[in-house]
KEFI-58344 format. One record per residue: x, y, z of N, C-alpha, C in turn; residue number from 1. Coordinates in Angstrom, 1 decimal. Layout:
<rokes>
      n.X      n.Y      n.Z     ca.X     ca.Y     ca.Z      c.X      c.Y      c.Z   num
        X        Y        Z        X        Y        Z        X        Y        Z   NUM
...
</rokes>
This chain:
<rokes>
      n.X      n.Y      n.Z     ca.X     ca.Y     ca.Z      c.X      c.Y      c.Z   num
     22.5     42.2    -33.5     23.2     41.3    -32.7     24.3     40.6    -33.5     1
     25.4     40.4    -32.8     26.6     39.8    -33.4     26.3     38.3    -33.6     2
     27.0     37.7    -34.6     26.8     36.3    -34.9     27.3     35.4    -33.7     3
     28.2     35.9    -32.8     28.7     35.1    -31.8     27.7     34.8    -30.7     4
     26.7     35.6    -30.5     25.7     35.4    -29.5     24.5     34.7    -30.0     5
     24.2     33.6    -29.3     23.1     32.8    -29.7     21.9     33.1    -28.8     6
     20.7     33.2    -29.3     19.6     33.4    -28.5     18.5     32.3    -28.7     7
     18.0     31.8    -27.6     17.0     30.7    -27.7     15.7     31.4    -28.1     8
     15.1     31.0    -29.2     13.9     31.6    -29.6     12.6     31.1    -28.9     9
     11.7     31.9    -28.8     10.3     31.5    -28.6      9.9     31.0    -27.2    10
     10.3     29.9    -26.7      9.7     29.1    -25.7      9.7     29.7    -24.3    11
     10.0     30.9    -24.2      9.9     31.6    -22.9      9.5     33.0    -23.0    12
      8.9     33.5    -22.0      8.4     34.9    -22.1      9.5     35.9    -21.8    13
     10.6     35.4    -21.3     11.8     36.3    -21.0     12.5     36.7    -22.3    14
     12.8     38.0    -22.4     13.6     38.5    -23.5     14.9     39.1    -23.0    15
     16.0     38.8    -23.7     17.3     39.4    -23.4     17.4     40.7    -24.1    16
     17.6     41.8    -23.3     17.8     43.1    -23.9     19.0     43.2    -24.8    17
     18.9     44.0    -25.9     20.0     44.1    -26.8     21.3     44.6    -26.2    18
     21.2     45.4    -25.1     22.4     45.9    -24.4     23.1     44.7    -23.8    19
     22.4     43.8    -23.2     23.0     42.6    -22.6     23.6     41.7    -23.6    20
     23.0     41.6    -24.8     23.5     40.8    -25.8     24.9     41.4    -26.3    21
     24.9     42.7    -26.4     26.2     43.4    -26.8     27.2     43.2    -25.8    22
     26.9     43.3    -24.5     27.8     43.1    -23.5     28.4     41.7    -23.5    23
     27.6     40.7    -23.7     28.1     39.3    -23.8     29.0     39.2    -25.0    24
     28.7     39.8    -26.1     29.5     39.7    -27.3     30.9     40.3    -27.0    25
     30.9     41.4    -26.2     32.2     42.0    -25.9     33.1     41.2    -24.9    26
     32.5     40.3    -24.2     33.2     39.4    -23.3     33.7     38.2    -24.0    27
     34.6     38.3    -24.9     35.0     37.2    -25.8     35.7     36.1    -25.0    28
     36.4     36.5    -23.9     37.2     35.4    -23.2     36.5     35.0    -21.9    29
     35.3     35.5    -21.7     34.6     35.3    -20.4     33.3     34.5    -20.8    30
     33.1     33.3    -20.3     31.8     32.6    -20.6     30.7     33.4    -19.9    31
     29.7     33.8    -20.8     28.6     34.6    -20.3     27.3     34.0    -20.8    32
     26.3     33.9    -19.9     25.0     33.4    -20.3     23.9     34.1    -19.5    33
     22.7     34.0    -20.0     21.6     34.6    -19.3     20.6     33.5    -19.0    34
     20.1     33.4    -17.8     19.1     32.4    -17.4     17.8     33.1    -17.0    35
     16.7     32.4    -17.1     15.5     32.9    -16.5     15.3     32.3    -15.2    36
     14.2     32.5    -14.5     14.0     32.0    -13.2     13.9     30.5    -13.1    37
     13.6     29.8    -14.2     13.5     28.4    -14.3     14.9     27.8    -14.7    38
     15.9     28.6    -14.8     17.3     28.2    -15.2     17.4     27.8    -16.7    39
     16.4     28.2    -17.5     16.5     28.0    -18.9     17.6     28.9    -19.4    40
     18.4     28.4    -20.3     19.5     29.3    -20.9     18.9     30.0    -22.1    41
     18.8     31.3    -21.9     18.2     32.2    -22.9     19.1     32.7    -24.0    42
     20.4     33.0    -23.6     21.4     33.5    -24.5     22.7     33.2    -23.9    43
     23.7     33.1    -24.8     25.1     32.8    -24.4     26.1     33.3    -25.5    44
     27.3     33.5    -25.1     28.3     33.9    -26.0     29.2     32.7    -26.4    45
     30.1     32.9    -27.3     31.0     31.8    -27.8     31.8     31.1    -26.7    46
     32.3     31.9    -25.8     33.1     31.3    -24.7     32.2     30.4    -23.8    47
     31.0     30.8    -23.6     30.1     29.9    -22.8     29.7     28.7    -23.6    48
     29.6     28.8    -24.9     29.3     27.6    -25.7     30.4     26.6    -25.6    49
     31.7     27.1    -25.6     32.8     26.2    -25.5     32.9     25.5    -24.2    50
     32.6     26.3    -23.1     32.8     25.7    -21.8     31.6     24.8    -21.4    51
     30.4     25.3    -21.6     29.2     24.7    -21.1     28.5     23.8    -22.2    52
     28.8     23.9    -23.4     28.3     23.1    -24.5     26.8     23.3    -24.7    53
     26.3     24.6    -24.6     24.9     24.8    -24.8     24.5     24.4    -26.2    54
     25.4     24.5    -27.2     25.0     24.1    -28.6     24.8     22.6    -28.7    55
     25.3     21.8    -27.8     25.1     20.3    -27.9     23.7     19.9    -27.5    56
     23.0     20.8    -26.8     21.7     20.4    -26.2     20.6     20.9    -27.2    57
     19.5     20.0    -27.3     18.3     20.5    -28.0     17.7     21.6    -27.2    58
     17.0     22.5    -27.8     16.4     23.7    -27.1     15.6     23.2    -25.9    59
     14.8     22.2    -26.0     13.9     21.8    -24.9     14.7     21.3    -23.7    60
     16.0     20.9    -23.8     16.8     20.5    -22.7     17.9     21.5    -22.3    61
     17.8     22.7    -22.9     18.8     23.7    -22.6     18.4     24.5    -21.3    62
     18.5     23.7    -20.2     18.2     24.2    -18.9     19.4     23.9    -18.1    63
     20.1     24.9    -17.4     21.4     24.6    -16.8     21.2     23.6    -15.6    64
     20.2     23.7    -14.9     20.0     22.7    -13.8     19.9     21.3    -14.4    65
     19.1     21.1    -15.4     19.0     19.8    -16.0     20.3     19.4    -16.6    66
     21.0     20.3    -17.2     22.3     19.9    -17.8     23.3     19.5    -16.8    67
     23.3     20.1    -15.6     24.3     19.8    -14.6     24.1     18.3    -14.1    68
     22.9     17.8    -14.3     22.7     16.4    -13.8     22.7     15.4    -15.0    69
     22.6     15.8    -16.2     22.4     14.9    -17.3     23.5     14.9    -18.4    70
     24.3     16.0    -18.4     25.3     16.2    -19.5     26.6     15.7    -18.9    71
     27.1     14.6    -19.4     28.4     14.0    -18.9     29.6     14.9    -19.1    72
     29.6     15.6    -20.3     30.7     16.5    -20.6     30.7     17.7    -19.6    73
     29.5     18.2    -19.4     29.4     19.4    -18.4     29.8     18.9    -17.0    74
     29.4     17.7    -16.7     29.8     17.2    -15.4     31.3     17.1    -15.2    75
     32.0     16.7    -16.3     33.5     16.6    -16.3     34.1     18.0    -16.1    76
     33.5     19.0    -16.9     34.0     20.3    -16.8     33.8     20.9    -15.4    77
     32.6     20.7    -14.8     32.3     21.3    -13.5     33.1     20.6    -12.4    78
     33.5     19.4    -12.6     34.3     18.7    -11.6     35.6     19.4    -11.3    79
     36.0     20.2    -12.3     37.3     20.9    -12.2     37.2     22.1    -11.3    80
     36.0     22.5    -10.9     35.8     23.6    -10.0     35.6     23.1     -8.6    81
     36.7     23.1     -7.8     36.6     22.4     -6.5     35.8     23.2     -5.4    82
     35.5     24.5     -5.6     34.9     25.2     -4.6     33.5     25.7     -4.9    83
     32.7     24.8     -5.4     31.3     25.2     -5.7     30.6     25.7     -4.4    84
     29.8     26.7     -4.4     29.2     27.2     -3.2     28.3     26.1     -2.6    85
     28.2     26.1     -1.3     27.4     25.1     -0.6     26.0     25.6     -0.6    86
     25.1     25.0     -1.4     23.7     25.3     -1.5     23.0     23.9     -1.7    87
     21.7     23.9     -1.6     21.1     22.6     -1.9     21.4     22.0     -3.3    88
     21.5     22.9     -4.2     21.8     22.5     -5.6     23.2     22.0     -5.6    89
     24.2     22.7     -5.0     25.5     22.3     -5.0     25.7     20.9     -4.3    90
     25.0     20.7     -3.2     25.0     19.5     -2.5     24.5     18.3     -3.4    91
     23.4     18.5     -4.1     22.9     17.5     -5.0     23.9     17.2     -6.1    92
     24.5     18.3     -6.6     25.5     18.1     -7.7     26.7     17.4     -7.2    93
     27.2     17.7     -6.0     28.4     17.0     -5.5     28.1     15.6     -5.2    94
     26.9     15.3     -4.7     26.5     13.9     -4.5     26.5     13.1     -5.9    95
     26.0     13.8     -6.9     26.0     13.1     -8.2     27.4     12.9     -8.7    96
     28.3     13.9     -8.5     29.7     13.7     -8.9     30.3     12.6     -8.2    97
     30.1     12.4     -6.9     30.6     11.3     -6.2     30.1     10.0     -6.7    98
     28.8      9.9     -7.1     28.3      8.7     -7.6     28.9      8.4     -9.0    99
     29.1      9.4     -9.8     29.7      9.2    -11.2     31.1      8.7    -11.0   100
     31.9      9.3    -10.1     33.3      9.0     -9.9     33.4      7.5     -9.4   101
     32.5      7.2     -8.4     32.5      5.8     -7.9     32.1      4.8     -9.0   102
     31.2      5.1     -9.8     30.8      4.2    -10.9     31.9      4.1    -11.9   103
     32.6      5.2    -12.2     33.7      5.1    -13.2     34.9      4.3    -12.6   104
     35.2      4.4    -11.3     36.3      3.6    -10.8     36.0      2.2    -10.6   105
     34.8      1.8    -10.8     34.4      0.4    -10.8     33.9     -0.3     -9.6   106
</rokes>
Protein backbone atom coordinates (compact mmCIF):
# COMPACT_ATOMS: atom_id res chain seq x y z
CA UNK A 1 0.00 0.00 0.00
CA UNK A 2 1.32 3.43 -0.88
CA UNK A 3 1.95 5.92 1.88
CA UNK A 4 -0.68 8.30 0.49
CA UNK A 5 -3.61 6.00 1.34
CA UNK A 6 -4.65 5.88 4.96
CA UNK A 7 -6.67 2.94 6.22
CA UNK A 8 -8.67 2.97 9.44
CA UNK A 9 -7.51 -0.04 11.45
CA UNK A 10 -9.52 -2.48 13.42
CA UNK A 11 -12.88 -1.16 14.49
CA UNK A 12 -14.95 -2.53 11.61
CA UNK A 13 -15.38 -5.89 9.99
CA UNK A 14 -15.13 -4.33 6.54
CA UNK A 15 -11.83 -4.61 4.74
CA UNK A 16 -10.74 -2.52 1.78
CA UNK A 17 -9.26 -4.74 -0.94
CA UNK A 18 -5.70 -3.97 -2.07
CA UNK A 19 -6.91 -3.30 -5.62
CA UNK A 20 -9.23 -0.55 -4.35
CA UNK A 21 -6.39 0.95 -2.30
CA UNK A 22 -4.17 1.03 -5.41
CA UNK A 23 -6.94 2.62 -7.45
CA UNK A 24 -7.37 5.35 -4.84
CA UNK A 25 -3.62 5.95 -4.82
CA UNK A 26 -3.72 6.42 -8.60
CA UNK A 27 -6.48 9.05 -8.32
CA UNK A 28 -4.12 11.71 -7.03
CA UNK A 29 -6.31 14.68 -8.03
CA UNK A 30 -9.66 13.04 -7.25
CA UNK A 31 -10.86 12.83 -3.64
CA UNK A 32 -11.59 9.14 -3.09
CA UNK A 33 -12.80 7.33 -0.01
CA UNK A 34 -14.44 4.08 0.99
CA UNK A 35 -17.40 3.90 3.38
CA UNK A 36 -19.07 0.93 5.02
CA UNK A 37 -22.85 0.64 5.43
CA UNK A 38 -22.71 2.76 8.60
CA UNK A 39 -20.89 5.55 6.71
CA UNK A 40 -17.65 4.91 8.63
CA UNK A 41 -14.71 6.10 6.56
CA UNK A 42 -12.51 3.05 6.05
CA UNK A 43 -9.87 4.40 3.67
CA UNK A 44 -9.09 7.59 1.75
CA UNK A 45 -6.44 9.16 -0.44
CA UNK A 46 -4.50 12.41 0.01
CA UNK A 47 -6.95 14.42 -2.11
CA UNK A 48 -9.85 13.31 0.11
CA UNK A 49 -7.85 14.16 3.23
CA UNK A 50 -7.36 17.70 1.90
CA UNK A 51 -11.02 18.19 0.97
CA UNK A 52 -12.83 16.32 3.74
CA UNK A 53 -10.30 16.53 6.57
CA UNK A 54 -10.50 12.89 7.59
CA UNK A 55 -7.13 13.29 9.32
CA UNK A 56 -8.60 15.95 11.65
CA UNK A 57 -11.05 13.47 13.16
CA UNK A 58 -10.27 10.91 15.84
CA UNK A 59 -10.96 7.38 14.54
CA UNK A 60 -14.10 6.98 16.64
CA UNK A 61 -15.65 10.07 14.97
CA UNK A 62 -14.52 9.29 11.43
CA UNK A 63 -18.04 8.76 10.16
CA UNK A 64 -19.05 10.85 7.16
CA UNK A 65 -22.62 11.38 8.29
CA UNK A 66 -21.46 12.44 11.76
CA UNK A 67 -18.85 14.73 10.24
CA UNK A 68 -21.40 16.40 7.93
CA UNK A 69 -23.26 17.63 11.00
CA UNK A 70 -20.43 18.27 13.46
CA UNK A 71 -17.32 19.38 11.54
CA UNK A 72 -17.49 23.13 10.91
CA UNK A 73 -14.74 23.06 8.27
CA UNK A 74 -16.44 20.26 6.35
CA UNK A 75 -19.71 22.21 6.56
CA UNK A 76 -17.96 25.19 4.99
CA UNK A 77 -16.53 23.04 2.21
CA UNK A 78 -19.84 21.30 1.51
CA UNK A 79 -21.72 24.61 1.39
CA UNK A 80 -19.79 25.27 -1.82
CA UNK A 81 -21.66 22.41 -3.52
CA UNK A 82 -25.01 24.00 -4.47
CA UNK A 83 -26.64 20.95 -6.02
CA UNK A 84 -26.63 18.28 -3.33
CA UNK A 85 -29.06 15.52 -4.25
CA UNK A 86 -32.44 15.82 -2.56
CA UNK A 87 -32.62 12.96 -0.09
CA UNK A 88 -33.54 12.83 3.59
CA UNK A 89 -29.88 13.22 4.47
CA UNK A 90 -29.44 16.15 2.09
CA UNK A 91 -32.58 17.80 3.49
CA UNK A 92 -31.26 17.48 7.05
CA UNK A 93 -27.88 18.78 5.97
CA UNK A 94 -29.39 21.75 4.13
CA UNK A 95 -31.49 22.58 7.18
CA UNK A 96 -28.35 22.56 9.31
CA UNK A 97 -26.53 24.78 6.81
CA UNK A 98 -29.41 27.26 6.93
CA UNK A 99 -29.24 27.28 10.73
CA UNK A 100 -25.44 27.77 10.71
CA UNK A 101 -25.70 30.62 8.19
CA UNK A 102 -28.49 32.31 10.19
CA UNK A 103 -26.50 31.99 13.40
CA UNK A 104 -23.36 33.39 11.73
CA UNK A 105 -25.20 36.42 10.33
CA UNK A 106 -26.43 37.27 13.76
